[in-house]
C-alpha positions, 0 to 999 in steps of 0.5 A, a space after each residue: 446592481 449592475 455589477 451583479 448582472 455583468 457577471 451573469 452574462 459572462 460566458 462560462 469558462 470551457 471545461 476540460 475534454 474527457 481525454 485532456 490532461 489536467 493542468 500542471 497547476 492542479 498536480 502542484 496543488 495536490 503535492 502542496 496539500 498538507 494532507 498529501 500522504 508522504 512516507 519517510 521510510 520503507 513500508 513494514 513488509 520492506 523492512 529487514 527483520 533486524 529493523 523491526 521494533 516489534 517482538 511478535 510479527 504477524 502476517 495475514 492472508 487477504 484471501 482466506 483470512 488466516 493469520 500467522 504469528 512468529 516471534 522476531 527472534 525465531 524468524 531471525 534464527 530461521 531466516 537470518 537477521 537480514 531477511 526481508 519481512 515480506 519474504 519471511 511472511 510470504 514463506 510462512 503463509 505459503 508453508 501452510 496455505 490451503 488455497 491450492 488449485 494447481 494453477 500458478 496464478 491462482 495458488 497461494 495466499 495474499 499477504 497483508 503485513 501488520 
């Protein structure tokens, strides 16, 4: 009974101030967590056409929801086997983009590589 009362009278540990940095132990615990995402290779958009296993390549626009598909052999014939898929996908979307306002920062599609 006495042990239970002793813990209640102890002052609470002070928390971190809103602008304070988190302790290094916190960040290390996050990195050690097995659920932490780890990528062993480049993302789909960063691959060269010759590295992609799929035969049909698809890129969509997050802005207008348009989807463009091309066969990998056609993409390699048009842009070269060593072309990056993100560059090819952006070109495919931009060639048929309907979101043209005349302002550079607003023009064009927002690619999502599948």
